[in-house]
C-alpha positions as CSV (number, residue, x, y, z in Angstrom):
1,M,0.0,0.0,0.0
2,S,1.1,3.6,-0.6
3,N,2.2,6.1,2.0
4,G,0.4,6.3,5.3
5,L,-2.1,8.8,6.6
6,T,-0.6,12.2,7.6
7,I,-2.5,14.5,10.0
8,A,-0.8,17.6,11.2
9,D,2.8,16.5,12.2
10,K,2.2,12.7,12.5
11,T,2.0,9.9,9.9
12,F,0.2,6.7,10.7
13,S,0.5,3.4,8.8
14,S,-3.0,2.4,9.7
15,R,-6.0,4.3,8.5
16,L,-8.3,2.8,11.2
17,F,-8.9,4.8,14.3
18,I,-10.6,2.8,17.1
19,G,-12.6,3.7,20.2
20,S,-11.9,2.3,23.7
21,S,-15.4,2.1,25.3
22,G,-18.2,-0.4,25.5
23,Y,-16.1,-3.6,25.5
24,P,-17.0,-6.6,27.7
25,N,-13.9,-6.0,29.7
26,Q,-10.5,-4.3,29.4
27,Q,-8.7,-7.4,28.3
28,V,-11.0,-7.8,25.3
29,M,-10.5,-4.1,24.6
30,M,-6.7,-4.5,24.5
31,D,-6.9,-7.6,22.4
32,A,-9.3,-6.1,19.9
33,I,-7.3,-2.9,19.5
34,A,-4.2,-5.0,18.9
35,A,-6.0,-7.2,16.3
36,S,-7.3,-4.2,14.4
37,G,-3.8,-2.8,13.7
38,A,-4.9,0.6,14.7
39,E,-2.4,3.1,16.0
40,V,-4.8,5.8,17.1
41,V,-7.2,5.1,20.0
42,T,-9.9,7.6,21.2
43,V,-10.7,8.0,24.8
44,A,-13.7,9.9,26.3
45,I,-12.3,12.4,28.8
46,R,-15.7,13.0,30.5
47,R,-16.3,9.3,31.0
48,I,-13.0,8.2,32.7
49,N,-11.7,8.8,36.1
50,I,-8.3,10.5,35.4
51,H,-7.3,11.0,39.0
52,G,-8.9,8.0,40.7
53,G,-7.3,4.9,42.0
54,G,-6.7,1.8,39.9
55,E,-5.4,1.4,36.4
56,N,-7.4,3.5,33.9
57,V,-7.7,3.3,30.1
58,I,-5.2,6.0,29.6
59,E,-2.5,4.1,31.6
60,L,-3.3,0.9,29.7
61,L,-3.0,2.5,26.2
62,A,-0.6,5.4,26.4
63,E,2.6,3.5,26.0
64,D,1.6,1.7,22.8
65,Y,-0.9,4.0,21.0
66,H,-1.4,7.5,20.0
67,L,-4.2,8.7,22.3
68,L,-6.9,10.9,20.8
69,P,-9.1,12.3,23.6
70,N,-12.6,13.3,22.7
71,T,-15.2,15.6,24.0
72,A,-18.1,13.0,23.9
73,G,-21.0,14.1,26.2
74,C,-20.6,17.8,25.5
75,Y,-23.6,19.8,24.3
76,T,-22.2,23.3,24.2
77,A,-19.1,24.9,22.8
78,R,-18.1,26.0,26.2
79,D,-18.2,22.5,27.7
80,A,-16.3,21.1,24.7
81,V,-13.5,23.7,25.0
82,L,-13.2,23.1,28.8
83,T,-13.1,19.3,28.2
84,A,-10.4,19.7,25.6
85,Q,-8.3,21.9,27.9
86,L,-8.7,19.2,30.6
87,A,-7.5,16.6,28.2
88,R,-4.5,18.7,27.3
89,E,-3.5,18.9,30.9
90,A,-4.2,15.3,31.8
91,I,-2.7,13.6,28.7
92,E,-0.3,16.2,27.6
93,T,-1.5,16.4,24.1
94,D,-2.8,19.1,21.8
95,W,-4.9,16.6,19.8
96,I,-8.6,16.6,20.3
97,K,-11.5,14.8,18.6
98,L,-14.2,17.5,18.9
99,E,-17.7,16.4,19.6
100,V,-20.6,18.9,20.3
101,I,-23.9,17.0,20.3
102,G,-27.2,18.5,19.6
103,D,-29.5,16.1,21.4
104,E,-29.5,12.8,23.1
105,E,-31.8,11.0,20.7
106,T,-30.0,11.4,17.4
107,L,-26.5,12.3,18.7
108,F,-26.1,14.5,15.6
109,P,-23.6,17.4,15.9
110,D,-24.8,20.9,16.8
111,V,-23.2,22.7,13.9
112,E,-23.4,26.2,15.5
113,H,-21.6,25.1,18.7
114,L,-19.2,22.9,16.8
115,L,-18.0,25.7,14.6
116,A,-17.6,28.0,17.5
117,A,-15.7,25.4,19.6
118,A,-13.4,24.5,16.6
119,D,-12.5,28.1,16.0
120,E,-11.6,28.7,19.6
121,L,-9.6,25.5,20.0
122,V,-7.6,26.0,16.7
123,K,-6.7,29.5,17.9
124,D,-5.6,28.0,21.2
125,G,-3.1,25.7,19.4
126,F,-5.1,22.5,19.4
127,I,-5.0,19.9,16.5
128,V,-8.8,19.6,16.0
129,L,-10.5,16.7,14.4
130,P,-14.2,17.5,14.5
131,Y,-17.1,15.0,14.3
132,C,-19.6,16.6,12.0
133,N,-22.6,16.1,9.7
134,D,-22.1,14.7,6.2
135,D,-22.5,18.2,4.9
136,P,-20.0,19.6,2.5
137,I,-20.6,23.2,3.5
138,T,-20.0,22.4,7.2
139,C,-16.8,20.5,6.3
140,R,-15.5,23.4,4.2
141,K,-16.1,25.8,7.0
142,L,-14.2,23.5,9.4
143,A,-11.4,23.2,7.0
144,D,-11.3,27.0,6.6
145,I,-11.1,27.4,10.4
146,G,-8.0,25.3,10.4
147,C,-9.1,21.9,11.6
148,A,-6.5,19.2,10.9
149,A,-9.2,16.8,9.4
150,V,-12.9,16.5,9.2
151,M,-14.9,13.5,10.5
152,P,-18.3,13.3,8.8
153,L,-20.7,10.7,10.1
154,G,-21.6,7.8,7.9
155,A,-24.8,7.2,9.9
156,P,-26.0,7.9,13.4
157,I,-23.6,6.9,16.2
158,G,-23.9,3.2,17.1
159,S,-26.5,2.5,14.4
160,G,-24.3,0.2,12.3
161,M,-26.2,1.4,9.2
162,G,-23.1,2.0,7.1
163,L,-22.7,5.0,4.7
164,R,-26.3,6.3,4.2
165,N,-25.2,9.1,1.9
166,P,-22.1,8.1,0.0
167,Y,-22.7,10.9,-2.5
168,N,-22.2,13.6,0.1
169,I,-19.1,11.8,1.4
170,E,-17.7,11.9,-2.2
171,I,-18.4,15.6,-2.5
172,I,-16.7,16.3,0.9
173,R,-13.7,14.4,-0.3
174,D,-13.6,16.4,-3.5
175,Q,-14.0,19.8,-1.8
176,V,-11.6,19.8,1.1
177,S,-7.9,19.3,1.0
178,I,-7.5,18.0,4.6
179,P,-8.0,14.3,5.5
180,V,-11.6,13.0,5.6
181,I,-12.2,10.3,8.2
182,V,-15.7,8.7,8.3
183,D,-16.8,8.7,11.9
184,A,-20.0,6.8,13.2
185,G,-22.3,4.4,11.6
186,I,-19.9,1.8,10.3
187,G,-21.3,-1.7,11.0
188,T,-19.1,-4.2,9.4
189,A,-15.9,-4.6,7.3
190,S,-17.7,-4.0,4.0
191,D,-18.8,-0.6,5.2
192,A,-15.2,0.2,6.1
193,A,-14.0,-0.9,2.6
194,I,-16.7,1.2,0.9
195,A,-15.6,4.3,2.8
196,L,-12.0,3.9,1.7
197,E,-13.0,3.0,-1.9
198,L,-14.8,6.4,-2.0
199,G,-11.4,8.1,-1.3
200,C,-11.8,8.7,2.4
201,D,-8.5,8.8,4.2
202,G,-9.6,6.6,7.1
203,I,-12.5,5.6,9.4
204,L,-13.1,5.9,13.1
205,L,-15.3,3.3,14.8
206,N,-16.1,1.8,18.2
207,T,-19.5,0.1,18.6
208,A,-19.2,-2.1,15.5
209,I,-16.2,-3.8,17.2
210,A,-17.0,-3.5,20.9
211,K,-20.5,-4.9,20.6
212,A,-19.8,-7.6,18.0
213,R,-20.3,-11.2,19.0
214,D,-16.5,-11.6,18.8
215,P,-14.9,-8.2,19.1
216,I,-11.4,-9.5,18.4
217,K,-12.3,-11.1,15.1
218,M,-14.4,-8.1,14.0
219,A,-11.4,-5.8,14.8
220,E,-9.2,-7.9,12.5
221,A,-11.9,-7.8,9.8
222,M,-12.2,-4.0,10.1
223,G,-8.5,-3.6,9.7
224,K,-8.4,-5.7,6.6
225,G,-11.5,-4.0,5.2
226,V,-9.8,-0.6,5.5
227,Q,-6.7,-2.0,3.8
228,A,-8.7,-3.6,1.0
229,G,-10.7,-0.4,0.4
230,R,-7.7,1.8,0.2
231,L,-5.9,-0.6,-2.2
232,A,-9.1,-0.6,-4.4
233,F,-9.2,3.2,-4.4
234,E,-5.5,3.4,-5.4
235,A,-5.9,0.8,-8.1
236,G,-9.0,2.5,-9.6
237,R,-12.2,0.6,-10.3
238,I,-13.3,-0.1,-13.8
239,P,-16.2,2.0,-15.2
240,R,-19.7,0.8,-14.6
241,K,-21.4,-0.3,-17.9
242,L,-25.0,-1.2,-18.7
243,Y,-24.1,-4.1,-21.0
244,A,-21.6,-7.0,-20.9
245,E,-18.1,-6.8,-22.3
246,A,-16.2,-10.0,-22.9
247,S,-13.0,-10.2,-20.9
248,S,-11.4,-12.7,-23.4
249,P,-9.9,-11.3,-26.7
250,Q,-12.2,-11.7,-29.7
251,A,-9.4,-11.8,-32.3
252,G,-8.5,-15.3,-33.6
253,I,-11.6,-17.1,-32.3
254,V,-12.4,-20.2,-34.4
255,R,-16.0,-19.8,-35.7
256,A,-18.3,-22.5,-37.0
């Protein structure tokens, strides 16, 4: 496969980003992440006890993976900015996966608050990767603000519905120059492959692995799906045609 995925000042050989929540236990989480081949792991700052006793997720993962803290659970720009600042202090990283949710039922992004938070965090020196709608206009605005990548949803978080609007994803890929990482909605390895075949630079997923019957096998499948999709994109698919076209040469055929 060609060169890896570069975001800001880092290059990753894997184009699969993986979440760290919802697994049956921490050992399954660790084994699944390893099986996936992912190098970037997201952690929800508002849902872990950073200063409490016992071994937390950050301590388990920090040595072997690039941690990407996220602002999951934030519903306003102010809360998201404060959570990002907490993550910077706790994990000593300027990277943040920015989430500002509009409501608890759909978990769709609140675009107004998302743009405001992204602008403030970029100005504060953060490397911002925003979870956003599959809307080309929003993605262009986020890119213009200075985000390091955009992360449009494929479908609602945790739905497993795959890419519900691949046409918008293709438009986003065509209109922004920064990496496009599909975030949310991926259900199985074929969904991951399709996202990469469309030209997306990577995917981020959690539920599809954590809630699978066998998370470790699904993690391996997702990693291979991402690789297959990227290879297919680089190879270039043949044009779609309405009628058949023989694959064998017609010249020299013995005719009755």
